[in-house]
C-alpha positions in Angstrom: 78.4 129.5 128.5 76.3 131.4 126.0 79.2 133.5 124.9 81.3 130.4 124.4 78.5 128.7 122.3 78.1 131.9 120.2 81.9 131.9 119.6 81.9 128.2 118.5 78.9 128.9 116.2 80.5 132.0 114.8 83.8 130.2 113.9 81.7 127.4 112.3 79.8 129.9 110.2 83.1 131.3 108.9 84.5 127.8 108.1 81.2 126.6 106.6 80.3 129.8 104.6 80.4 128.0 101.3 78.2 125.3 102.5 75.7 127.8 104.0 75.6 129.6 100.7 74.3 126.5 98.9 72.7 124.6 101.7 70.2 122.7 99.6 72.1 122.2 96.4 75.5 121.0 97.4 77.0 118.9 100.1 79.8 119.5 102.7 83.3 118.3 101.9 82.8 115.9 98.9 80.3 113.6 97.2 81.8 110.4 98.5 81.0 109.3 102.1 78.9 112.4 102.8 76.4 111.5 100.1 76.3 108.0 101.6 75.7 109.4 105.1 73.0 111.6 103.7 71.2 108.6 102.3 71.5 106.7 105.6 70.1 109.7 107.6 67.2 109.9 105.1 66.6 106.2 105.5 66.5 106.5 109.3 64.1 109.4 109.0 61.6 107.5 106.8 61.8 104.0 108.3 61.2 102.7 111.8 64.4 101.3 113.3 64.7 97.7 114.5 62.0 96.6 112.0 62.6 94.1 109.2 62.0 96.9 106.6 64.7 99.1 108.2 67.4 96.6 107.5 66.4 96.4 103.8 68.5 99.3 102.6 67.8 99.3 98.8 71.3 98.7 97.6 73.3 95.6 96.4 70.0 94.1 95.1 69.1 91.3 95.5 71.1 91.0 98.8 68.9 91.1 101.9 69.6 93.2 105.0 72.1 95.4 103.2 72.0 98.0 106.0 74.1 95.6 108.1 77.1 96.2 105.8 77.8 99.7 107.2 77.1 102.2 110.0 73.5 102.9 110.7 74.0 106.4 112.3 70.9 106.0 114.6 72.5 108.1 117.3 73.0 111.0 114.9 69.5 110.6 113.5 68.1 111.5 116.9 68.9 115.1 115.9 68.9 114.7 112.1 65.5 113.1 111.7 63.5 116.0 113.3 65.5 118.4 111.1 64.6 116.5 108.0 61.0 116.2 108.9 61.0 120.0 109.3 62.9 121.1 106.3 62.1 118.1 104.0 65.6 118.2 102.3 68.2 115.4 102.8 71.0 117.7 101.7 70.0 120.5 104.0 69.8 118.0 106.9 73.2 116.6 106.3 74.9 120.0 105.9 73.3 121.3 109.1 74.5 118.2 110.9 78.0 118.6 109.8 78.0 122.3 110.8 76.2 121.5 114.1 78.9 118.9 115.0 81.4 121.7 115.8 79.4 123.8 118.3 77.9 120.6 119.8 81.3 119.1 120.4 82.5 122.5 121.8 79.5 122.8 124.1 79.9 119.2 125.4 83.6 119.6 126.2 82.9 123.0 127.8 80.5 121.3 130.2 83.0 118.6 131.1 85.8 121.0 131.6 83.7 123.3 133.7 82.7 120.4 135.9 86.3 119.5 136.4 87.9 123.0 136.7 85.1 125.5 137.6 87.1 127.9 135.4 85.1 129.4 132.5 88.2 130.5 130.6 89.7 127.0 130.8 86.3 125.4 129.8 86.0 127.8 126.8 89.5 126.9 125.6 88.8 123.2 126.0 85.6 123.6 123.9 87.6 125.3 121.2 90.4 122.7 121.2 87.9 119.8 121.0 85.5 121.3 118.4 88.2 122.6 116.1 90.9 120.0 116.6 93.0 119.5 113.5 92.2 115.8 113.4 88.5 116.7 112.8 89.5 118.7 109.8 90.9 115.6 108.2 87.7 113.7 108.9 85.3 116.2 107.3 83.9 113.5 104.9 83.0 111.3 107.9 80.0 112.6 109.8 80.1 109.7 112.2 83.6 110.7 113.3 82.7 114.3 113.7 79.7 113.4 115.8 81.7 113.0 119.0 79.7 115.2 121.4 78.4 112.2 123.4 81.8 111.3 124.7 82.5 114.4 126.9 78.9 114.3 128.2 79.2 110.7 129.2 82.5 111.4 131.0 80.7 114.4 132.7 78.1 112.0 134.0 80.8 109.6 135.4 82.8 112.4 137.1 79.6 113.9 138.6 78.5 110.6 139.9 81.9 110.0 141.4 81.6 113.2 143.4 77.9 113.1 144.3 76.8 109.4 144.2 73.6 110.7 142.6 72.2 108.2 140.2 70.8 110.8 137.8 74.4 111.3 136.7 74.6 107.6 135.8 71.4 108.1 133.7 73.2 110.9 131.9 76.2 108.7 131.4 74.2 105.7 130.1 72.1 107.8 127.7 75.2 109.7 126.3 77.1 106.4 125.9 74.1 104.9 124.0 73.7 107.8 121.6 77.5 107.9 121.0 77.7 104.1 120.5 74.7 104.3 118.1 76.4 107.0 116.1 79.7 105.3 115.3 80.7 101.7 115.6 84.3 102.7 116.3 83.4 104.8 119.2 81.2 102.0 120.5 84.4 99.9 121.0 87.0 102.6 121.5 85.1 104.8 124.0 83.9 101.7 125.9 87.6 100.9 126.4 88.2 104.5 127.7 85.3 104.0 130.1 86.8 100.7 131.3 90.1 102.5 132.0 88.3 105.3 133.8 86.4 102.9 136.0 89.6 101.0 136.8 91.5 104.2 137.7 88.9 106.1 139.7 86.8 103.3 141.2 88.4 99.9 141.2 91.8 101.2 142.3 90.1 102.8 145.3 88.1 99.7 146.2 84.8 101.3 145.2 83.4 98.0 143.9 79.8 98.9 144.5 80.2 101.9 142.2 81.9 99.7 139.6 78.9 97.4 139.7 76.5 100.3 139.2 78.5 101.6 136.2 78.5 98.1 134.7 74.8 97.7 135.2 74.2 101.1 133.6 76.2 100.1 130.6 74.3 96.8 130.4 71.0 98.6 130.5 72.1 101.2 128.0 73.3 98.5 125.6 69.9 96.8 125.4 68.6 98.8 122.4 71.8 98.0 120.6 71.8 94.3 121.1 69.2 93.4 118.4 71.1 95.6 115.9 74.5 94.0 116.8 73.0 90.6 116.5 71.6 91.3 113.1 74.9 92.8 111.9 76.8 89.8 113.1 74.4 87.4 111.6 74.4 89.0 108.2 78.1 89.5 108.0 78.8 85.9 109.0 76.3 84.7 106.4 78.4 86.4 103.8 81.8 85.7 105.4 82.6 89.4 105.9 85.5 90.4 108.1 88.5 92.7 108.1 91.9 91.1 107.5 94.7 92.1 109.8 96.6 93.4 106.7 93.7 95.8 106.0 93.9 97.0 109.6 97.7 97.6 109.1 97.0 99.9 106.1 94.6 102.1 108.1 96.9 102.3 111.1 98.7 105.5 112.1 102.4 105.8 111.6 104.3 106.6 114.9 105.4 109.8 113.3 101.9 110.7 112.2 101.7 113.3 114.9 103.7 115.3 112.4 101.1 114.8 109.7 98.5 117.5 109.4 95.4 117.3 107.3 96.2 119.0 104.0 93.0 121.0 104.2 94.2 123.0 107.2 94.7 126.7 106.4 97.9 127.3 108.3 99.5 123.9 109.1 98.5 121.8 106.1 102.1 121.8 104.8 103.3 119.5 107.7 103.3 116.1 106.0 105.6 113.7 107.9 104.5 110.1 108.5 101.2 110.4 106.6 99.0 107.6 105.5 95.3 106.7 105.1 93.4 108.0 108.2 96.8 108.7 109.8 96.8 112.5 110.1 97.3 112.9 113.9 98.8 116.5 114.0 97.6 117.9 117.4 98.3 121.6 116.7 101.1 123.9 117.6 99.2 126.1 120.0 97.5 123.1 121.5 100.8 121.4 122.2 102.2 124.6 123.7 99.2 125.0 126.0 99.4 121.3 127.1 103.1 121.8 128.0 102.5 125.1 129.8 99.6 123.6 131.7 101.7 120.6 132.7 104.4 122.9 134.1 101.8 124.9 136.0 100.2 121.8 137.5 103.6 120.5 138.6 104.5 123.7 140.3 101.2 123.9 142.1 101.5 120.3 143.2 105.0 120.9 144.5 103.8 124.0 146.5 100.7 122.2 147.9 102.3 118.8 148.7 102.8 118.4 152.5 105.9 116.8 153.9 105.4 113.0 154.2 107.2 110.3 156.0 107.8 107.2 153.9 106.0 104.2 155.5 107.7 100.9 156.0 107.8 98.7 153.0 105.7 95.5 153.0 106.8 92.2 151.7 104.6 92.7 148.6 106.1 96.2 148.0 109.7 94.7 148.2 108.7 91.9 145.8 107.1 94.3 143.4 110.2 96.5 143.5 112.5 93.5 142.8 110.2 92.4 139.9 110.3 95.9 138.5 114.1 95.9 138.5 114.0 92.5 136.8 111.7 93.7 134.0 113.7 96.8 133.6 116.9 94.8 133.3 115.2 92.6 130.6 114.1 95.7 128.8 117.6 97.1 128.8 119.0 93.8 127.5 116.6 93.7 124.7 117.0 97.4 124.0 120.8 96.7 123.5 119.9 93.8 121.2 117.7 96.1 119.2 120.3 98.7 118.9 123.0 96.1 117.9 120.7 94.7 115.2 119.8 98.1 113.9 123.5 99.1 113.6 125.2 95.9 112.5 122.3 93.9 111.0 121.2 90.3 111.5 123.3 88.0 113.7 123.3 84.7 115.5 125.2 83.0 118.2 125.5 79.2 118.6 127.7 78.8 121.7 126.9 78.1 124.5 123.3 78.5 123.4 121.5 79.5 120.2 120.4 83.1 119.8 119.7 85.1 116.7 117.9 88.2 115.4 117.0 88.6 111.7 115.5 92.1 112.4 115.0 94.6 115.2 111.2 94.1 115.3 111.0 91.3 117.8 113.6 92.6 120.3 112.1 96.1 120.0 108.6 94.6 120.8 110.0 92.8 123.8 111.8 96.0 124.9 108.6 97.9 124.8 106.6 95.2 126.6 109.1 95.0 129.5 109.4 98.8 129.7 105.7 99.0 130.1 105.7 96.2 132.7 108.4 98.0 134.7 106.3 101.2 134.6 103.2 99.4 135.9 105.3 97.8 138.7 107.0 101.0 139.8 106.3 102.6 143.2 105.7 106.0 141.5 103.0 104.6 139.3 101.2 103.0 142.3 101.5 106.3 144.2 99.8 108.0 141.3 97.0 105.4 141.2 96.4 105.8 145.0 96.2 109.6 144.5 93.7 109.1 141.7 95.0 112.1 139.8 92.6 113.3 137.1 95.3 114.9 135.0 97.5 111.8 135.2 94.7 109.5 134.1 93.9 111.6 131.0 97.4 111.9 129.9 98.1 108.2 130.3 94.8 107.3 128.6 95.8 109.6 125.7 99.1 107.7 125.5 97.4 104.3 125.5 95.0 105.3 122.8 97.9 106.7 120.7 99.8 103.5 121.1 96.8 101.4 120.0 96.3 103.7 117.0 99.6 102.3 115.6 97.6 99.2 114.7 98.8 95.6 114.7 102.2 96.2 113.1 103.5 99.7 114.2 105.5 101.6 111.6 107.9 104.5 111.8 108.1 106.6 108.6 106.6 103.7 106.7 109.0 101.0 108.1 107.6 98.3 110.4 109.5 98.6 113.7 107.6 96.3 116.1 106.7 92.7 115.5 103.2 93.0 116.9 101.4 95.5 119.0 98.4 95.3 121.5 95.9 96.3 118.8 96.4 92.8 117.3 94.8 91.5 120.5 91.8 93.8 120.0 91.4 92.4 116.5 90.9 89.0 118.0 88.0 90.0 120.3 84.4 89.5 119.2 83.6 92.4 116.8 87.2 93.5 116.7 87.6 92.1 113.2 85.3 94.8 111.9 87.4 97.7 113.0 89.7 98.3 110.1 90.9 101.8 111.0 92.9 101.8 114.3 94.0 105.3 113.5 90.6 106.6 114.6 91.6 105.9 118.2 93.4 109.2 117.9 90.0 110.9 118.5 90.0 109.4 122.0 93.6 110.7 122.5 92.4 114.2 121.4 89.6 114.0 123.9 91.9 113.0 126.8 94.5 115.6 125.9 91.9 118.4 125.7 90.8 117.5 129.2 94.4 117.5 130.4 94.9 120.9 128.7 91.8 122.3 130.5 93.1 121.2 133.9 96.4 122.8 133.2 94.8 126.0 131.9 92.7 126.3 135.0 95.9 126.2 137.1 97.7 128.6 134.8 95.0 131.2 134.4 93.9 131.2 138.0 97.0 133.0 139.2 97.5 135.4 136.3 96.4 139.0 136.4 96.4 139.2 132.6 94.5 136.0 132.1 92.0 137.7 129.7 94.9 138.5 127.3 96.3 135.0 127.7 92.9 133.5 127.0 92.4 135.5 123.9 95.9 134.6 122.6 95.3 130.9 123.4 91.9 131.0 121.7 93.3 132.5 118.5 96.1 129.9 118.5 93.7 127.0 118.9 91.4 128.2 116.2 94.4 128.7 113.9 95.5 125.1 114.6 92.3 123.6 113.2 90.9 126.2 110.9 89.8 125.2 107.5 87.3 126.2 104.9 84.7 123.5 104.5 84.2 123.0 100.7 80.7 122.6 99.1 80.6 119.9 96.4 78.0 119.8 93.6 75.6 116.9 93.5 75.8 114.6 90.4 73.0 114.6 87.8 70.1 112.3 88.4 67.4 110.9 86.0 64.7 113.4 85.1 62.0 110.8 85.9 63.1 108.4 88.7 62.2 104.7 88.1 60.4 104.5 91.5 59.8 101.0 92.8 61.9 99.4 90.0 65.2 97.6 90.0 67.9 99.9 88.7 71.5 99.4 87.5 73.7 102.5 87.1 76.7 102.0 84.8 79.6 101.7 85.1 79.1 99.6 88.2 81.7 99.4 90.9 83.1 102.9 90.6 82.7 104.9 93.8 81.0 108.0 92.3 78.6 105.9 90.3 77.7 103.6 93.2 77.3 106.4 95.7 75.0 108.3 93.3 73.0 105.2 92.7 72.7 104.6 96.5 71.6 108.2 97.1 69.0 108.0 94.3 67.7 104.7 95.5 67.0 106.1 99.0 65.7 109.5 98.1 63.9 108.6 94.9 62.5 105.2 96.1 63.9 102.5 93.9 66.2 99.5 94.6 69.6 99.4 93.0 72.0 96.7 92.1 74.9 99.1 92.8 76.1 99.6 96.3 78.6 101.5 98.4 79.3 100.5 102.0 81.8 99.3 104.5 81.6 95.8 103.0 80.6 94.5 99.6 78.8 91.2 98.9 81.3 88.5 97.7 79.9 88.7 94.2 80.4 92.4 93.7 83.9 92.4 92.4 82.9 89.9 89.7 80.1 92.3 88.7 82.6 95.2 88.6 85.0 93.2 86.4 82.2 92.4 83.9 81.2 96.1 83.9 84.8 97.2 83.2 85.0 94.7 80.4 81.7 95.9 78.9 80.5 92.3 79.0 76.8 91.9 78.2 76.6 88.9 80.6 76.7 91.3 83.6 72.9 91.8 83.0 72.1 88.1 83.1 71.4 87.6 86.9 68.9 90.4 86.9 66.9 90.1 83.7 64.3 87.7 85.0 62.4 90.9 85.9 62.1 94.3 84.4 65.5 96.1 84.7 66.1 99.9 84.4 69.6 101.0 83.4 70.9 104.5 83.9 74.0 105.8 82.0 75.5 109.2 81.7 74.6 110.7 78.4 78.3 111.0 77.2 79.1 107.3 77.9 78.7 106.2 74.3 80.3 102.7 74.7 78.1 101.9 77.7 75.0 103.2 75.9 75.7 100.9 73.0 76.1 98.0 75.3 72.7 98.6 77.0 70.9 99.3 73.7 72.1 96.0 72.4 70.2 94.0 75.0 67.1 92.2 73.7 64.1 94.5 73.9 66.0 97.5 75.4 64.3 100.8 74.9 65.3 104.4 75.6 62.8 105.7 78.2 64.1 109.2 78.5 67.1 111.2 77.3 68.8 113.8 79.5 72.0 114.3 81.5 71.4 110.7 82.5 70.0 108.3 79.8 67.3 106.0 81.1 66.8 102.6 79.4 64.3 99.8 80.1 65.1 96.2 79.5 62.0 93.9 79.7 62.2 90.6 81.6 63.2 87.5 79.7 64.2 83.9 80.2 68.0 83.7 80.7 70.0 80.5 80.3 71.1 79.3 83.7 74.8 79.2 84.6 76.0 75.9 86.2 76.6 76.3 90.0 77.1 72.6 90.7 79.7 70.3 89.1 78.8 67.3 87.0 80.2 63.8 86.6 82.7 62.2 88.9 85.1 64.0 91.2 88.7 63.1 90.6 90.9 63.3 93.7 93.9 65.6 93.3 97.0 63.8 94.6 99.4 66.8 94.7 99.8 70.4 93.6 102.7 72.5 92.4 102.7 76.3 92.4 105.1 78.9 91.1 104.2 81.2 94.1 103.6 80.3 97.7 104.6 76.7 97.0 104.7 75.9 100.7 101.0 76.3 101.2 99.8 74.9 97.8 98.4 71.8 99.6 95.8 74.0 101.2 93.8 73.9 98.0 93.2 70.1 98.5 92.7 70.0 102.2 88.9 70.0 102.0 88.6 73.2 104.1 87.2 76.3 102.5 88.5 78.4 105.4 92.1 77.8 104.4 93.6 79.1 101.2 96.6 79.4 98.9 97.4 83.0 98.2 99.6 83.7 95.2 100.0 87.4 95.7 99.0 90.4 93.7 98.0 89.2 90.2 100.7 89.3 87.6 101.4 87.2 84.4 102.7 83.7 84.6 101.3 82.7 88.0 100.8 79.0 87.8 99.2 76.2 89.7 99.4 72.5 88.6 97.2 69.7 89.9 98.5 66.2 89.7 95.7 63.6 89.5 98.1 60.6 89.9 97.2 58.9 86.7 95.5 59.7 83.3 91.8 60.0 83.7 88.9 61.7 81.9 88.5 65.4 83.0 86.2 68.1 81.7 85.5 70.5 84.5 87.2 72.2 87.5 85.8 74.0 90.5 87.7 77.1 91.4 86.4 77.6 95.0 87.1 81.0 96.6 85.3 80.5 99.9 84.0 83.9 101.1 86.8 85.9 99.3 84.9 86.4 96.1 87.2 89.1 94.7 90.4 87.1 94.5 89.7 85.3 91.2 92.1 85.4 88.3 91.2 88.2 85.8 92.5 86.2 82.9 92.8 82.4 83.3 94.2 79.8 81.0 93.5 76.1 81.7 95.6 73.4 80.0 95.8 69.7 80.5 98.6 67.1 80.0 99.0 63.4 80.1 102.8 63.4 80.7 103.5 66.8 82.2 105.5 68.0 79.2 103.0 68.4 76.4 100.1 70.7 77.2 96.8 70.9 75.4 94.6 74.1 75.7 91.3 73.5 77.5 89.8 76.9 78.4 90.8 80.5 78.5 89.1 83.8 79.5 87.8 85.5 82.6 85.9 83.3 85.2 84.0 86.4 86.3 80.7 85.2 85.1 81.1 81.8 86.9 82.3 83.6 90.0 79.3 86.0 89.9 76.7 83.3 89.8 78.6 81.1 92.3 79.0 83.9 94.8 75.3 84.8 94.5 74.2 81.2 95.0 76.5 80.3 97.9 78.5 83.3 99.2 80.5 81.3 101.8 81.7 78.8 99.1 81.8 80.7 95.7 82.5 77.4 93.9 83.0 78.8 90.3 82.4 76.0 87.7 84.6 76.1 84.6 83.7 73.6 81.9 85.8 72.5 78.9 85.7 69.6 76.4 86.3 66.3 78.2 89.7 64.7 77.5 92.2 62.3 79.1 94.8 64.0 81.4 96.9 63.4 84.4 97.8 67.1 85.0 95.6 70.2 85.0 97.5 73.5 84.8 96.0 76.9 85.8 97.8 80.0 84.6 96.9 83.6 85.6 98.0 85.9 82.8 96.5 89.3 83.8 97.9 92.1 85.9 95.7 93.4 88.7 97.2 95.8 91.2 94.6 95.4 94.0 93.5 91.8 94.3 95.6 88.7 94.8 94.9 85.4 93.1 93.9 83.0 95.8 92.2 79.6 95.9 90.4 78.0 98.8 89.8 74.6 97.1 90.5 73.2 93.7 88.3 70.3 92.5 88.7 68.4 89.2 85.6 66.6 87.8 85.0 64.4 84.8 82.2 66.7 83.6 80.4 63.7 82.1 77.3 61.9 83.4 78.1 58.9 85.5 
């Protein structure tokens, strides 16, 4: 084992040589997510977890409990915090943790493979394959994904308990599961699913229900420290209406062909780029694939040689019924497969006689085909024989396939084209907490884990009967290292103010840009101030409005924060922004440097209306140029439903009909909890007859949205006032072009705007 660990460490040193050369002055990979993770590790090392203060990550001021918007990395901090206490440097700590993740993962997999195979060469190769898997190279900016050493150790505990029934192995399983779950929210859900499959395969299928109960109790006890954190996360996110849409999950799903997409940072295989997408770089490696196939062949030959002659027992009534049901599901799968092929070749079709049948695309029949194929597999005699045998290698290869299938997300794609109507991941998204998992592609890490175990079992069989196994081991090791080899870059840290405004409220401009916000976050944690900026898995509903005002160089972006002393940091060469800050009443330059530091004294600021005035006028009907079929959702009185016009482009229009001419002077543009989907440039006009239109208001509603979302984030009822007049129709026109956000509306209210 020592030789293996030294080998893993040596390869890591070669890959991370640039990081090691500037351990305390640069950061591994890039200055995006790594700098964010550095701040989180520092926060954990300097604050007691589970306390009220721990949740008050000093970002997105004045939002409370901002830690609940992203990963907390507590499981990683078990190792990182002592390192930081010892070295005193956040950057050194983070860089060490990134580099440590490789040998730690290798060692953990070595231990699992050794337990299953008792073959040191196979265990060594398994550790290499897991530690230096190509997928990990594509996840270098995400420490929480790299920190996957708890998964093999937890499985080691389960396998050892299965063999010995000694409860100390359950303790190892529970502790490892807890640390892994506390390191990565994705692994909390994904690996728990793998554990459920493991228990079903090795325990429930054999009738070992007492052992099932013990594993469940172990998980329940291990989860106790996480429950207060999960409760706080759920409470905060619900209070701000935060969730992942299924469309966002689709973006971060893996293409079916993504097994042919290698991370571009790989030294030897980075040129393979088929089926790529965000998070979807699932290339397993050439050498790794060859070893898996060779191992599978070796296992099949050994099983054939070892299998005794058996006499088929008589078939029970249930067995005959299951076989009949299998043939029925297979026939349905063949039928729908033919329909799929017909639709793909000849296009949409429909039949009216003697019954109605049609297909507008191949997605639905293809989905039905896949479902019944899987059903026929589960009903087959061969599958049930495999379950009764409890084959370890079969479990891991099937588990890898299941995780790969789920990594396709809710709407599987092949080379960018949606090919299935809906996949099982859509069911996960509906489970409690499933709406927070926006990157189904990360399930591939569970597939990598299972395939590495399968490879280890195969290598144990292959190498046990070879005289030249040392040469084969060396060749295989070289191939595995070549599969995932990369040079970890070291990124320079952005400039920070010469004198940090400790204990103050800080705004770093321009707000809303990733680099600026991450730098502000890192400075807030390491230099002890609170920042209006933020960078996290979620943003508060008001943040997009703040970003819009910053991009427009609008001085009103300071208004919500000027009731107390405000410190503003701007890069020295940002002349336009510096002029904007200097123009604020009482602003003074505190310090000049790479980052200019301004102080704006507190002052009374005119309040922005967040409640409508006058009498509400019922809207009788609405007419829209886009999504007209759901336009009525803006007057259904439900903020949870919404009209979505689509990505913002000029001439998007919504007209409200009040039924008769009345006095109007105000509208409420209610966004619900989706604070970012407001029109970037809005024109409001009124008309008495529907043909002659009178201008009422034009501009960006960002200021109104900002204040409304800060006041009531679940409603975001932006108030837009204009001079009162008589009108029957109120027309809203969106004239800007915005490539990211749609224009949507939860409720549209029209008010008189005049005292009753």
